[in-house]
N, C-alpha and C positions, 0 to 999 in steps of 0.2 A: 429396538428401533434405532435406525441410523439417521443421522442428520446430514443433509446436503452441505458440503463444504463451500464456504463463500470465499475463502482465501487459500492460497497454496500453502503447503507445509515444507519445513526444512528442519534439519537438526541444528541445535543451538550453535555448535562450533562452526557450521557452514556459513553462518552470517555474523560471526564474531561475538558470540555470547558464550561466556563460560557457564556451563550447566551448574557449577557449584553455587553461583549467585542465586539461581532459582531454589536450589536446596536450602541455602541460607535464608531466603525469604520465607519459605515454608517453615523452617525451624523457628525463625523469629516470630512469625504470626502465632505458631503453636505455643511458644514460650510465653507470649503475651495473652494467651487464652482468648484469641480472637476467633469467633465462630465464622468460618469461611464457607461459602457455597460454590464459588467458581473462580478460576484464574485463567487468563489467556494472555500470552505475551506475543506480540507481533514485532518483527524487525525486518526492515527492507521489504515490507509488504508480505512477509511470510510468517505463518504461525510457527513458533519454535517451542512453545510450552503451553499445554492446555490440560485442565483437569477440573472435575466437579466432585464435590464431596457428597457421596451417596447419603441419602436417597435422591439428591438432586442429580439431574441428567442434562446433557448438552441440549436436548430438544425442548426442555422446559423454558417457558418465557415468563419469568417472574416480573412482578411490579418493581420498577426501578426508582420510584419516588421522584425526587427533583432532578435526577439525570434526564428526565423527560424535558426539562427546560431547554437543553441544548438542541434537542430535536425540534421543539416548537420554534426556537429562534431561526433554525434553517428554513422552516416553512414560511416564516415572515419574509426571509430573504427571497424566496421563490416568488411570493406574491408581489413584493416590491418590484422585482425584475420584470414581472408581467405587466406592471403599470397599474395594479389595483389600488395602490396608495403609495405614499413616500415615507421615508424615515423621518422627515421633518413635519409631517402632518400632525395637527393638534387633535387630541382626543375629542375635544369639544366639537370639532368639525366632523370627525368620523362618527360621533355619537350625537349629532345635532338634534335628533328627534327626541332625546331623553335627558339632555343635560342643561335644561333651562335654569337649574338652580346652582350651577357651577360658579364658584367664586373666582376672583382674579388670579389667585395662585394656581388653583387646579386648572384653570383655563390655559395655562402655559405648558401643560404636560404634553410632550410629543411622543411619537412612536419610539424614537431612539432613546428617550428617557426610560420608557418601560423596558426596552432591551437591556439597558445598563443598570436596572434596578435603582434608578435615580429619579423617581417620580416626585421627590421632595418630601415624601412621608418619612417619619422617624420611628414608626412602630408598625409591626406586621400584624395589624388588627383590622385591616379593611375587609379582607376576605373572612367571613364567618358564616356559621350555619344559617343564621337568619337571612343574611343577604343572599347567600347562594341558592336559597329556595325561591327567591323572587322570580316571577315569570319573565320571559322575553328579555327586554333590555333594561328592565327596572333596576337590577343591581348597580348598573353604572350611573343611573340617576342618583342613587343613594351615595355611592362611593365618591363621585365627583362633587357632590355637595359638601363633602368633608374636606376642608381646606388643609393642604399639607403644611406642616410647621417649618419645613426646610425650603430649599431652593431647587425646583425641577432642573435636572441636568447636572446638578452639582452635589446634592445631598444623597448619599447612598443609604439605602435601607433594604435589606433582603426581604422581599415581601411577595406573597402569592398573588396579590391583586394585579401586579404588573404583568406577569406572564399569563394569567387568566384573561386579562384584557387583550393581550396580543392574540391569543387564540380566537377570541370573539371578533376582533378586528378582521382577521383573515376570513373567518366564516361569513361575516357581514359583507365584506368587499368582494369575495370570490364565489360565494354560494357553496363553498366546500370547507370541511373541517381541516385543521392542520394535519390530522391523521390521513384523511383522504388524499390530500395534496402530496404528502410524503410517500404514501404507498404508490401513487401513480408516477411520480417524478424521480424518486430516489430509491425507495425500498425495492420495487419491482426490478428496475435495471440492475441493482446490486444483488438480487436474488434473496433478499430478506423477506421471509414469509412468517406467517403465524403471529403477527403483532396484533395488539388490541390497545384501546385507550379508554380508560374509565371516564365517566361523565359526572357532572354535578347533579343535584336532585332535579334540576329542570332539564336534564338531558344534554347540556352543553359540554363539549370536550374540555377537560380541566386545563390542559396546557402546562401548568406548573407541576403536575404530577400525573400519575395514572397510566403511563405507558407500560405495556408488557412486551418485552422483547428478549430473545435468546442472547446469551453472552456473545456468541459469534456475530450476531446481528449488531450488537454494540461495537464490537471490534471492527466490523466492516465499515460501519458508519464513521467511526473515529479515524480509521485509516483514510477514508475519503477526505476528512478534514485535513489530515496531514499531507495528503496529495493535492491540496489546493482545490478540492471540489471536482477533480477529474478522475474518472475510472475507465480503464481500457480505451483511452484516447477520447472519451466523450465527457463533455462538461455537464455535470449534473447539478452543481450548485453555482450560483452566480459569483463572478469575480468580486464584485463590490462587497457582498455579504461575507464571503470567505476572508477577504482582507480585513474587514472591520470587526468581525466577530471576535477575533483573537487579539485585537489591540486592547490596551488598558484604557478604559473610558472613565473610570472613577476610582478613587482611592478607597481602600477598605482597612486602613491601618488601625482602626479602633477595635478590630477583632483580636481576641487573645491568642488564637491558634495561628502559628506562623504561616501555614499554607492557606489560610483564609484572610491574611492581612496583606497580600501582595497586589491587590487590585482586582477589578472585575471588568470583563469584556462584555460581549453581548450574550449573556446567559452562560458564561464560562468563568471559572476562577483562574487567576494566575498563581503559580506556585513558586517555591523558594529555589527551584532548580532551573528556572528559565523556560519552563513549559507552561501548559495550561490544561484544564480538565473540566469536564462536567461531572457532577457528583450528586448522589441522592442519599437521603436519610438512611442510617444504619449500614453504611458501607458499600454503596453502589458507585463504582468509579469507572470513568472512561478517561484515561490519562494520556495526553499527547506529549511526547518527549522529542521535540524537533532536533536537538543536538545529537541524539542517539538514533534518529530516524526510526522511532519505535512507538508503539501503542501498547498500553497495559489496561486490561479490563479485569476488575475484581467485583464480585458480588458477595455480600456477607450479611451478618446480623449482629451489629455492634454499634454502640454509641461512641466508641473511642476511635473516631475516624482519623484524627491527627496521628495516633499511634500507628495506624495502618500505613500512612504515608511516610512516617519516620522510618518504618521498617523497609519500605520500598527504597528510600534514599540510602539507607545504611547498608542494605544487603544486596539489592539488585543493581543499582547504578554502577558500582565498581566492576560488575561482571561484563560490561560492554567493552569490547576490544581488549580483553584480558586473555592471556594464554589459557586454554581450557585445562581444567584439573584432570589428572590421570583417571580418576574414578568418575563414574557417571551414574547409571541406574535411574536417571531422572524419569524416563518414560514409564518405567515400572512403578515408580513411586507415585507419579501423577495418576496412573490408572487404578491405584489401590486406595485413593483417598475416600474417607467415609466419616460421617458423623457418628459419635458413639451411640449405641442403643441403650435402652434402660437396663441397668445392672440389677440382677436379683435372681429369684428362683422361678422355676417353671410352675411349681405348685400342683396341687391336686386338681382333679376334674371339677369344674364348676358350671353352674347354670343359675346365675344370680341376677337379681334386679336391684338397681340403685336409683336414687332420685334426689333432686333438690328442688328449689322453688321454680326453676325454669327448665330443667332438663330431666330426662329419664334414660337410663342405660340398662342394657341387658347384656351380660358377659357370658359367653359360652365357649368352651374349648373346641379347637379343631386340631388337625394333624400338625400344623406349623405354628400354632400359637393360640389365637383366640379370634372369635368373631364378636365385634362390639356393635350392638345396635344402639343407636343414639338418636333419640327423639328430642328436638330442641324447640325453643319458643318461637322460632321463625317459620315453623311449618315443615321443617326438614325431618325426614325419617331415614337415617343413614345406616347402612350396613358396612362396617369398616373391618377389613382383615388387619389383624395386629400380629406382628411377628415376635417370636422370642429369640433374641440374639441376632435378629436380622430385621430389615425394613421391608414391609409389605405395602404395596400401593393400593389406593382406592379412590373413590370419588364421592364427594358430598354434593348433594343436589337440593336446591330449593326452587320454587317457582321463578323461572327467569334467571337463575344463577347456578354456576357450577364451579366447584373448587377441587382441584386435584390435591391429594394428600398422601402421605406415607406415615406408617405408624409402627412403633415397637412397644413392647410392654414387658412387665415382670411383676411378681410379688416381691415387694421391697421390705416387707416386715410382716409380722403376724396380722393377718386380716387386712392388709393394705396393698392394693393393686394399683400400679401406675402405668398409664399409657401415654407415650409421647407422640403427639400428632403434629407432623410437620406440614405446613402449607407449601406446596410446590409451585404455586402461582404468586407467592409473596414471600418476603424475607422474615417470616415469623413462624412460631410454633407454640404449642401449649401442652400442658400436662392435664390429663384426666385422672383424678384421684378418687378411687372407689374403696370404701371401707366396709368391714363386715357388719357394721350396724345398719347397713342399707343406705348410707348417705354417699353423696358424690359432690365433687366440685371441680372446677377448672382453674388453671392459673397460667399466665403467660410465662414462657421461658425467655429470659432476656428482655429486650426493649418491647414495650407495648406498641401496637400499630398507631399510626397517625390517622385520625379521622375514622377509626373503626374500633369497636369494642368487642368484636366476636369474629369467628371464622366466616360467618355469614357476611359481615361487612367487608371482608377481604375478597370475597368471591367475585370474579369478573362477571359482568352482565352478559348473558348469552346473546 
């Protein structure tokens, strides 16, 4: 399957990038044992390096976690430019039908405070499963009844309530979700397709997380930010929002990681090299480098996000406007990227059944590996092809949910078969361990998902 290109292509040396810098970045990330999923480097509006680690593919649109926040912020800018509300509007005025219990401090929270994560709260505990399940506008009655300990507009606290609120403000004021607004006004003009946005248990778009978008879609959007909101001569994002979103509105110097301690804009972080970025849990990055006229997109599965940026600054930044190295081979290297498959033996022919308290598996050989039938506690009955020494793709389906996956497997010891199941719609994977005593279990590889305890929980709603 091919993916429509949203940006033109160029060779690195044609736009003043030494390919050796990208090689060095790949080497450094591998040396640090960072599990990467995709990389895309854009300079002067042209893609000069792109790659995905198989089984991930350019056409996959994975969950990008809090990178969603920057997109949500842009939707707020569109709504304000349309006159739906203003940056200085108070939440108690926008939610007047449900905030009768709001205290004097909560009553001072403005839209701009939510954009800057400066609602006055000092803990990220306002959004929680109990509140998120409340119907209609009730979550905001509960949340605004909790007085912030700090000062709205001045006290920074990275919290999900702020962005969740922005998404609901847009929906309430315009009758459209932030996703619908972006698809109509930004994504479609840019050619970005195949996006989705997860909702909370009451069906409201999350705003703070939940966006599914292809890596090149991320690159195209962040190139729009670098280009001051203008694409092909057409203004897609309002001047006021573009100007203000990248300004430093609040200090974040209490954060231990250097690139999170440089200040916060409107749902973007400032960095140690004079640029800014949106980012999401486990290594989802959209980095704007104004001095280099460049955008870098990375998706990964790691909790060591500062190390990723450290490697970018150390390896990639010196490559701009440096004489190209005599050797190259970058395109070939990027085309051959892949995650390791399960190492072990092919084993003898099997047709065995395994189970635990909540799952049942049936493992049967086929020509290219195995077929794994997996019946789970959520009503799913999945037939997954599993490759030996290769990745094979499949689909897990439940009522109203679908998750694309890839799997490889091997016998790793006497009577011990392991299947590695990679979610292609989220930055997570797990192992299925089956043993000759008929038992089975699963375990996450790397970081556990946020807000989900199973592959079912990661599956986008159809």
